[in-house]
C-alpha positions in Angstrom: 0.1 0.1 0.1 1.4 3.3 -1.2 1.4 5.7 2.2 2.8 8.4 0.1 0.2 11.8 0.6 1.7 13.7 -2.3 3.2 16.0 0.0 7.4 14.4 0.9 8.3 15.9 4.1 5.1 15.9 5.6 5.2 11.9 5.0 8.9 12.0 6.4 7.9 13.6 9.5 5.0 10.9 9.9 7.5 8.4 9.5 9.4 9.5 12.3 6.6 9.6 14.6 5.7 6.8 13.7 9.1 5.2 14.7 9.0 6.7 18.2 5.6 5.3 18.8 7.3 2.2 19.8 9.5 3.8 21.9 12.8 6.2 22.1 15.3 5.8 19.5 18.3 7.0 18.8 19.4 8.9 15.3 20.8 5.6 14.2 17.2 4.3 15.0 15.4 6.3 13.5 17.3 6.0 10.3 16.9 2.2 10.5 13.1 2.6 11.1 12.1 4.7 8.5 14.9 4.2 5.7 15.4 8.3 5.9 19.0 9.5 4.8 20.4 10.1 8.7 21.1 14.0 7.5 17.1 14.1 6.5 16.2 11.9 9.7 18.6 14.8 11.9 16.9 17.5 10.1 13.0 16.4 10.9 13.4 15.0 14.6 15.0 18.6 15.8 12.5 20.3 13.6 9.9 18.1 15.4 11.4 19.2 18.1 11.1 22.5 17.7 6.8 22.3 17.7 7.5 19.8 21.0 6.1 17.4 18.6 9.4 15.1 19.6 11.5 15.7 23.0 14.6 14.2 24.4 14.8 11.9 27.5 17.9 11.7 29.7 20.0 9.5 27.7 19.4 12.1 24.5 17.5 9.8 22.6 14.5 11.0 20.4 11.2 10.4 22.4 7.1 11.4 21.1 7.2 15.1 22.8 4.3 16.6 24.9 2.6 18.3 22.3 1.2 15.1 21.4 -0.6 14.4 24.6 -1.7 18.4 24.4 -3.5 17.5 20.9 -5.2 13.9 22.1 -6.5 16.2 25.0 -8.3 18.1 23.1 -9.4 16.0 20.6 -10.7 13.7 23.3 -12.3 16.8 24.8 -14.1 17.5 21.5 -15.2 14.0 21.7 -16.3 14.6 25.4 -18.4 17.6 24.5 -19.9 16.2 21.3 -21.3 13.4 23.0 -22.0 15.3 26.2 -25.5 16.9 24.9 -27.5 13.7 24.4 -26.3 11.7 26.8 -26.9 14.5 29.2 -30.9 15.3 27.7 -31.1 11.5 28.4 -30.0 11.7 32.0 -32.2 14.5 32.3 -35.4 12.2 30.9 -34.7 9.2 32.9 -34.4 11.1 36.4 -36.4 14.5 35.9 -33.4 16.3 37.1 -31.0 19.3 35.5 -27.8 17.6 34.5 -24.4 18.7 34.3 -20.9 17.6 33.0 -18.0 18.8 34.6 -14.1 18.8 34.1 -11.5 19.9 36.7 -9.4 23.7 36.1 -7.3 24.1 38.5 -8.5 24.6 42.0 -11.9 25.0 40.4 -14.3 22.8 38.4 -16.4 24.3 35.2 -19.3 23.6 33.7 -18.7 22.6 30.0 -22.2 20.9 29.1 -25.5 20.9 31.1 -29.4 19.7 30.1 -32.0 21.6 32.2 -34.6 19.8 33.5 -38.0 21.9 31.6 -39.8 23.5 34.2 -40.7 23.5 37.8 -38.0 23.9 40.8 -34.4 22.9 39.2 -31.0 23.9 40.2 -30.0 25.7 37.0 -26.4 25.8 36.6 -25.4 27.6 32.9 -22.4 26.2 31.1 -19.2 28.0 31.6 -20.2 28.3 35.3 -17.3 27.5 37.6 -17.3 26.6 41.1 -15.6 25.1 44.4 -14.1 22.4 44.5 -14.2 22.3 48.1 -17.9 21.3 48.2 -20.7 19.4 45.9 -20.4 15.5 44.6 -19.2 16.4 41.5 -16.0 17.8 43.2 -15.9 14.4 45.2 -15.6 12.6 42.1 -13.0 14.8 40.5 -10.8 15.0 44.0 -11.6 11.4 44.8 -8.9 9.8 42.4 -6.1 12.3 42.5 -3.0 11.7 43.9 -2.2 11.6 47.7 -0.6 14.5 48.0 -3.0 16.4 45.3 -5.8 14.7 47.3 -4.1 16.6 50.9 -3.8 19.4 50.0 -7.8 19.9 48.2 -9.4 18.5 51.3 -7.9 21.5 53.5 -11.3 23.5 54.1 -13.3 21.1 52.1 -17.4 19.8 53.4 -16.0 16.7 52.8 -13.3 13.9 54.3 -10.8 11.9 53.5 -13.6 9.1 54.7 -16.4 10.3 52.4 -14.0 10.1 49.6 -12.8 6.6 50.5 -16.8 5.6 50.2 -16.6 7.8 46.9 -14.3 5.1 45.7 -15.5 1.6 46.7 -19.0 3.2 45.3 -17.8 4.5 41.7 -19.9 7.3 42.6 -21.2 11.3 45.1 -23.6 12.3 46.7 -24.3 15.5 48.9 -27.2 17.2 50.8 -26.7 20.5 51.0 -23.2 20.7 50.8 -22.2 23.9 47.8 -25.7 25.2 47.8 -28.4 24.9 50.8 -31.7 23.0 49.9 -29.9 21.3 46.8 -29.2 18.1 46.8 -26.7 16.1 43.7 -25.9 12.8 42.8 -22.4 12.0 40.3 -20.4 9.9 38.7 -16.7 9.9 37.2 -16.1 9.9 33.4 -12.9 8.2 32.5 -10.3 9.0 30.0 -8.6 6.2 27.5 -6.2 5.7 30.7 -8.9 5.2 32.9 -8.2 8.5 34.8 -11.1 9.8 35.8 -11.3 13.3 33.3 -14.8 14.5 34.1 -18.0 14.6 36.0 -21.9 13.6 35.2 -23.9 15.0 37.7 -27.9 15.6 38.4 -29.1 18.1 40.8 -32.3 19.3 42.1 -34.1 20.6 45.1 -33.6 18.1 48.3 -37.7 18.1 48.4 -37.7 15.8 45.5 -34.0 14.4 45.5 -34.3 13.1 49.4 -31.6 13.1 51.9 -30.3 9.9 50.2 -30.0 10.7 46.5 -27.6 7.9 45.4 -30.5 5.4 46.5 -32.9 7.1 43.4 -30.3 8.2 40.8 -26.7 6.9 41.2 -27.6 3.9 38.4 -29.0 6.6 36.1 -25.7 8.9 36.8 -23.4 5.7 36.7 -24.8 4.3 33.0 -24.8 8.5 31.6 -20.8 8.3 33.1 -20.4 4.8 31.7 -21.7 6.3 27.8 -19.5 9.0 27.5 -16.2 7.1 28.7 -16.6 4.7 26.4 -16.8 7.2 24.3 -13.6 8.5 24.9 -12.1 5.3 24.6 -13.5 5.3 20.4 -10.2 6.1 18.6 -12.7 7.2 15.4 
């Protein structure tokens, strides 16, 4: 099969990146793997390094660069948001409550997608809203699987405890009752990326009068199912 696109320099750059997919390579290793002339392989690898698509390891070998991870994350986010609309709409219709998708951004969480309850008393969180990481069920989800040091820092001043987060990890979902806002309850579950890392939280929220003081009993399964559908979308490569 001819892999030529007709743009020679791009074809050769793709050969270099493809060779690095299997691990670090010296210049001699790149030449052997790509069949490129040594000066060409070196020139392309250095040019790709300038654009952060290639980097060097401690031994000076060429490796895939950080820019590729950034692009992959952006592609994953696009896929997440493209899938989020219908999934959140279905979750809202199944539960009868407003549904949201949150991602962590530094010390805050941001609502990146939402499906509002159509009528009656509801918890409205506009897309783009930034909320605290110190309270609320989605904050618990976004915190629970963090590395120990970041987890310890995040718990300072939080409305939930390390013990509560241990329960969240065990159950696979979180609930809050009047934690972020008086009179509001919520249930959340984790969305996982291809590496199984938690990348977002799916939530339903509404007045305690409807969700009761045990909102997880009512809605945990529906929220887990929605989070699972979004995780599956992120695992797809297409």
